[in-house]
C-alpha positions as CSV (number, residue, x, y, z in Angstrom):
1,M,24.2,4.1,12.0
2,A,20.5,3.6,11.8
3,D,18.4,3.9,14.9
4,T,16.2,1.1,16.1
5,H,12.6,1.4,17.2
6,P,10.1,-0.8,19.1
7,V,7.7,-2.5,16.7
8,V,4.1,-3.4,17.0
9,V,3.1,-6.0,14.3
10,Y,-0.6,-5.6,14.0
11,G,-2.0,-8.7,12.4
12,T,0.3,-11.7,13.0
13,G,-1.0,-14.2,10.4
14,A,1.2,-15.4,7.6
15,I,2.9,-12.2,6.6
16,G,2.9,-10.5,10.0
17,G,3.9,-13.6,11.8
18,V,7.0,-14.1,9.7
19,I,7.9,-10.4,10.1
20,A,7.3,-10.5,13.9
21,A,9.3,-13.7,14.4
22,Q,12.3,-12.7,12.3
23,L,12.5,-9.2,13.9
24,R,12.3,-10.8,17.4
25,L,14.9,-13.5,16.5
26,S,17.2,-10.6,15.6
27,G,16.8,-9.1,19.0
28,F,14.4,-6.3,18.3
29,D,11.6,-5.2,20.6
30,V,8.4,-6.6,19.1
31,T,4.8,-6.8,20.3
32,A,2.4,-9.0,18.3
33,V,-1.3,-8.2,17.9
34,A,-3.3,-11.3,17.1
35,R,-6.7,-12.8,17.8
36,G,-8.6,-15.9,18.7
37,D,-6.9,-19.3,19.0
38,H,-3.8,-17.9,17.3
39,L,-3.4,-15.3,20.1
40,S,-3.9,-18.0,22.8
41,A,-1.3,-20.3,21.2
42,I,1.3,-17.5,21.0
43,R,0.7,-16.5,24.6
44,T,0.9,-20.1,25.8
45,D,3.6,-21.7,23.7
46,G,5.2,-18.8,21.7
47,L,5.0,-18.2,17.9
48,K,6.4,-21.2,15.9
49,L,8.2,-20.2,12.8
50,V,8.8,-23.0,10.3
51,T,11.4,-22.5,7.6
52,Q,13.4,-24.7,5.2
53,A,16.2,-24.5,7.8
54,G,14.1,-25.8,10.7
55,E,11.7,-24.5,13.3
56,H,12.0,-21.7,15.9
57,T,9.7,-21.0,18.8
58,V,9.7,-17.3,19.4
59,S,8.6,-15.8,22.7
60,L,7.2,-12.3,22.4
61,P,4.5,-10.1,24.0
62,A,1.1,-10.7,22.4
63,A,-1.9,-8.4,22.6
64,A,-5.6,-8.9,21.6
65,N,-6.0,-5.3,20.5
66,A,-4.2,-1.9,20.5
67,G,-5.6,-1.2,24.0
68,E,-3.3,-3.8,25.4
69,V,-0.1,-2.4,23.7
70,D,2.3,-0.2,25.7
71,W,2.6,2.9,23.6
72,G,5.0,4.6,25.9
73,P,8.1,3.6,24.0
74,E,6.6,5.2,20.8
75,P,6.7,2.1,18.6
76,V,6.2,2.0,14.9
77,V,3.3,-0.1,13.7
78,I,3.7,-2.7,10.9
79,L,0.1,-3.2,9.8
80,A,-0.2,-6.7,8.3
81,V,-4.0,-7.4,8.2
82,K,-5.8,-8.0,5.0
83,G,-7.4,-5.2,3.1
84,H,-11.0,-6.0,4.2
85,Q,-9.8,-5.9,7.9
86,T,-8.1,-2.5,7.6
87,A,-11.1,-0.4,8.7
88,A,-11.5,-2.3,12.0
89,A,-7.8,-2.2,12.7
90,L,-7.7,1.5,12.2
91,D,-10.7,2.0,14.5
92,D,-8.7,0.2,17.2
93,L,-5.4,1.9,16.5
94,A,-7.0,5.4,16.4
95,A,-8.6,4.8,19.8
96,H,-5.3,3.9,21.5
97,A,-2.2,4.8,19.5
98,P,-0.7,8.3,19.6
99,A,-1.7,10.5,16.6
100,D,1.9,10.7,15.4
101,T,2.5,7.0,15.3
102,A,4.1,5.8,12.1
103,I,2.1,3.1,10.3
104,F,3.8,0.9,7.8
105,A,1.3,-0.8,5.5
106,A,2.8,-4.3,4.9
107,Q,-0.4,-5.2,3.0
108,N,-1.3,-6.2,-0.6
109,G,-3.5,-3.9,-2.6
110,V,-3.1,-0.1,-2.9
111,A,-6.1,1.2,-1.0
112,N,-4.8,0.7,2.6
113,E,-2.4,3.6,2.6
114,T,-5.2,6.1,1.8
115,A,-7.4,4.7,4.5
116,I,-4.6,5.0,7.0
117,L,-3.8,8.5,6.0
118,R,-7.3,9.6,6.9
119,R,-6.5,8.6,10.5
120,F,-2.7,9.0,10.9
121,A,-0.3,11.5,9.4
122,N,2.8,9.3,9.2
123,V,2.1,6.6,6.6
124,Y,4.5,4.3,4.7
125,G,3.8,1.8,2.0
126,V,5.5,-1.6,2.0
127,T,5.7,-3.8,-1.1
128,V,5.3,-7.4,0.3
129,M,7.2,-10.1,-1.6
130,L,7.0,-12.7,1.2
131,P,5.6,-16.1,0.4
132,A,4.3,-17.4,3.7
133,A,1.4,-19.5,5.2
134,H,-0.7,-19.6,8.3
135,L,-3.1,-22.5,8.6
136,E,-3.0,-23.5,12.3
137,P,-2.9,-21.5,15.5
138,G,0.5,-20.4,16.7
139,V,2.3,-21.5,13.6
140,V,3.5,-19.5,10.5
141,V,5.4,-21.0,7.6
142,Q,8.1,-19.0,5.9
143,Q,8.2,-20.2,2.2
144,S,11.5,-18.5,1.3
145,H,15.1,-19.2,2.5
146,P,17.7,-17.9,3.3
147,F,16.0,-14.5,2.7
148,A,12.7,-14.4,4.5
149,G,11.3,-12.1,1.8
150,I,11.6,-8.6,0.2
151,L,10.0,-5.7,2.0
152,D,10.8,-2.5,0.1
153,L,9.2,0.6,1.6
154,G,8.7,4.4,1.3
155,R,6.6,7.3,2.5
156,Y,3.0,7.6,1.3
157,P,2.1,9.0,-1.1
158,S,5.8,9.4,-2.1
159,G,9.2,10.3,-0.7
160,T,11.7,9.0,1.8
161,D,12.9,9.9,5.3
162,A,15.2,8.8,8.1
163,L,12.5,6.6,9.7
164,A,12.0,4.7,6.5
165,G,15.8,4.1,6.4
166,D,15.8,2.9,10.1
167,V,13.0,0.4,9.5
168,A,14.6,-0.9,6.3
169,A,17.8,-1.4,8.2
170,M,16.0,-3.3,10.9
171,L,14.4,-5.5,8.3
172,R,17.7,-6.2,6.6
173,A,19.1,-7.2,9.9
174,S,16.3,-9.7,10.2
175,Q,16.8,-11.8,7.0
176,F,14.7,-9.6,4.7
177,L,15.8,-7.6,1.7
178,S,14.6,-4.0,2.1
179,E,15.3,-0.8,0.2
180,V,13.8,2.6,0.6
181,R,11.9,3.8,-2.5
182,A,10.5,7.2,-3.1
183,D,8.0,5.7,-5.7
184,I,6.8,2.9,-3.5
185,M,3.2,3.0,-4.8
186,A,4.4,2.3,-8.4
187,W,6.0,-0.9,-7.0
188,K,2.8,-1.7,-5.0
189,H,0.7,-1.3,-8.2
190,R,2.9,-3.9,-9.9
191,K,2.4,-6.2,-7.0
192,L,-1.4,-5.5,-7.3
193,I,-1.3,-6.8,-10.8
194,M,0.4,-10.0,-9.7
195,N,-2.3,-10.5,-7.0
196,L,-5.1,-10.4,-9.5
197,G,-4.7,-14.2,-9.9
198,N,-5.2,-14.9,-6.2
199,G,-8.9,-15.5,-6.7
200,V,-8.3,-17.8,-9.6
201,T,-5.9,-19.9,-7.5
202,A,-8.4,-20.0,-4.6
203,V,-11.6,-21.0,-6.4
204,F,-10.8,-22.6,-9.8
205,G,-9.2,-25.9,-10.5
206,P,-5.6,-25.6,-11.8
207,G,-4.8,-26.0,-15.5
208,P,-4.3,-24.0,-18.6
209,E,-7.8,-22.4,-18.5
210,A,-7.1,-21.1,-15.0
211,D,-3.8,-19.7,-16.2
212,E,-5.6,-18.0,-19.1
213,L,-8.2,-16.5,-16.8
214,A,-5.5,-15.0,-14.6
215,A,-3.5,-13.8,-17.6
216,R,-6.6,-12.0,-18.9
217,A,-7.2,-10.3,-15.6
218,R,-3.6,-9.0,-15.5
219,A,-3.6,-7.8,-19.2
220,E,-6.9,-6.0,-18.5
221,A,-5.3,-4.3,-15.5
222,E,-2.3,-3.2,-17.4
223,E,-4.5,-1.5,-19.9
224,I,-6.8,0.1,-17.3
225,L,-4.0,1.4,-15.1
226,A,-2.2,2.9,-18.1
227,A,-5.4,4.6,-19.3
228,A,-5.9,6.0,-15.8
229,G,-2.3,7.4,-15.8
230,I,-1.3,5.4,-12.7
231,P,2.4,4.8,-12.5
232,V,3.4,1.1,-12.4
233,V,6.9,-0.3,-12.2
234,P,7.6,-2.3,-15.4
235,A,7.3,-6.1,-15.0
236,A,11.0,-6.6,-16.0
237,Q,12.2,-4.2,-13.3
238,D,10.1,-6.0,-10.7
239,A,11.4,-9.4,-11.9
240,E,14.9,-8.1,-11.6
241,R,14.3,-7.0,-8.0
242,R,12.9,-10.4,-7.1
243,G,15.7,-12.3,-8.9
244,R,16.0,-15.8,-7.4
245,F,15.7,-14.6,-3.8
246,L,12.2,-16.0,-3.1
247,A,13.1,-19.7,-3.0
248,G,13.1,-22.5,-0.4
249,R,9.5,-23.6,0.0
250,V,8.6,-25.8,2.9
251,R,5.1,-26.8,1.8
252,D,4.1,-27.2,-1.9
253,D,0.5,-28.0,-0.9
254,V,-0.1,-24.4,0.3
255,H,-1.0,-21.6,-2.1
256,G,-1.5,-17.8,-1.8
257,S,-3.3,-15.7,0.8
258,T,-6.8,-15.9,-0.8
259,W,-6.5,-19.7,-1.1
260,Q,-5.5,-19.9,2.5
261,S,-8.6,-17.8,3.5
262,V,-10.9,-20.1,1.6
263,A,-9.1,-23.2,2.8
264,R,-9.5,-22.1,6.4
265,G,-13.3,-21.5,5.9
266,H,-13.2,-17.7,6.1
267,T,-16.3,-16.1,4.6
268,E,-14.6,-12.9,3.6
269,V,-11.6,-12.5,1.2
270,E,-9.7,-9.4,0.0
271,T,-10.4,-9.5,-3.7
272,D,-12.4,-6.3,-3.4
273,Y,-9.0,-4.7,-2.9
274,F,-7.3,-6.7,-5.7
275,N,-9.7,-7.2,-8.7
276,G,-12.1,-4.7,-7.2
277,E,-9.3,-2.0,-7.4
278,I,-9.1,-2.5,-11.1
279,A,-12.9,-2.4,-11.4
280,L,-12.8,0.9,-9.5
281,Q,-10.1,2.5,-11.6
282,A,-11.9,1.5,-14.8
283,R,-15.2,3.0,-13.6
284,L,-13.4,6.2,-12.6
285,I,-12.4,6.8,-16.2
286,G,-15.7,5.7,-17.7
287,R,-14.7,2.1,-18.6
288,S,-15.2,-1.3,-17.3
289,A,-13.0,-4.3,-16.4
290,P,-15.1,-7.4,-17.1
291,V,-12.6,-10.0,-16.2
292,N,-11.7,-8.5,-12.9
293,E,-15.3,-7.6,-12.1
294,Y,-16.2,-11.2,-12.6
295,L,-13.3,-12.5,-10.5
296,Q,-14.1,-10.1,-7.7
297,R,-17.7,-11.2,-7.6
298,V,-17.3,-14.9,-8.0
299,T,-14.4,-15.2,-5.4
300,A,-16.4,-13.3,-2.8
301,E,-19.5,-15.4,-3.4
302,H,-17.5,-18.6,-3.2
303,A,-16.0,-17.7,0.2
304,R,-19.3,-16.3,1.5
305,N,-21.0,-19.7,0.8
306,G,-18.2,-21.8,2.3
307,R,-17.4,-23.7,-0.8
308,P,-14.2,-25.7,-1.0
309,P,-11.1,-24.2,-2.7
310,R,-10.4,-24.9,-6.3
311,S,-13.8,-26.4,-7.0
312,L,-15.0,-24.2,-10.0
313,D,-14.3,-24.8,-13.7
314,A,-12.1,-22.2,-15.3
315,A,-13.1,-23.3,-18.8
316,E,-16.7,-22.5,-18.0
317,A,-15.8,-19.1,-16.7
318,L,-13.9,-18.3,-19.8
319,S,-16.8,-19.3,-22.0
320,H,-19.1,-16.9,-20.2
321,I,-16.9,-13.8,-19.9
322,T,-17.6,-11.2,-22.5
323,V,-14.2,-10.2,-23.9
324,G,-14.2,-6.4,-23.9
325,A,-10.6,-5.5,-23.0
326,G,-12.0,-2.8,-20.7
327,A,-14.2,-1.1,-23.4
328,P,-17.0,1.1,-22.1
329,G,-20.1,-0.9,-21.3
330,S,-18.5,-4.4,-21.6
331,R,-19.5,-6.8,-18.9
332,A,-18.6,-10.2,-17.5
333,R,-21.6,-12.5,-17.1
334,M,-21.6,-15.9,-15.5
335,K,-24.2,-17.4,-13.2
336,I,-22.6,-18.3,-9.9
337,R,-23.9,-21.5,-8.6
């Protein structure tokens, strides 16, 4: 029988909020780390979880930072902040959490695990297949039912161990599908490719041109990652894992995490760790990734200037992107207004 462990969910937005709520509803010892009005609402009224089946108000301890967490019970940490928030979270955790604390990176992108490994020895990757939303303080929306999502996990950079099995079992007991995978980063790279369209959804009006823009970004990424020799789980294998499990939306007017950031007026988004990751890998092998370079730049500029979501023209973007399929020296050029 698997052991159970206290859990600190660090970052209790859409993803972390659903994880914390479901773990707590299943009787596990959970502390949430949140901030601002969201933290105040959780402390005052509890964390409201909205699902297709109804609403639950979940009472749980909430901390403003790692300094307010009780580390005596040796909890595991589920890190659920966005990629551009990881450095600040690690500064906080390193100042207060024991050095042997296990950190599970329930984050999109593939750069977080390396950053965590610089500060902590026990690191686990988590592939997040969890449609969720957080648009108002104290409330998270679970966009999948009856399964809350899929959270497969494994040691970083590779391998499995008993703790991975324990945490997967806890997640399975909390309405998630979760398997331990020795090659977790190959799965996370497949999820990375899927996330390359997040910026398109956030800043461009919907339509066939936006779909084409996202498709070009993903095709470019497939080519770059293959050329760089980075293992990626085949799309068909990923689709089989997802199956029909991720159904049961509550709100059709809410889109992905980058869209949510722009809609909430955040001036920073995590596309440096999505499209920017493909740009990085291309440059490391002496190539370029013009479509992803463009999406990285334009999405960040859009958020930085506080522009409304889905207000750019994808057809214009396509007309200005130099199609180079990752060839050396190719570039994406478009004036950002």
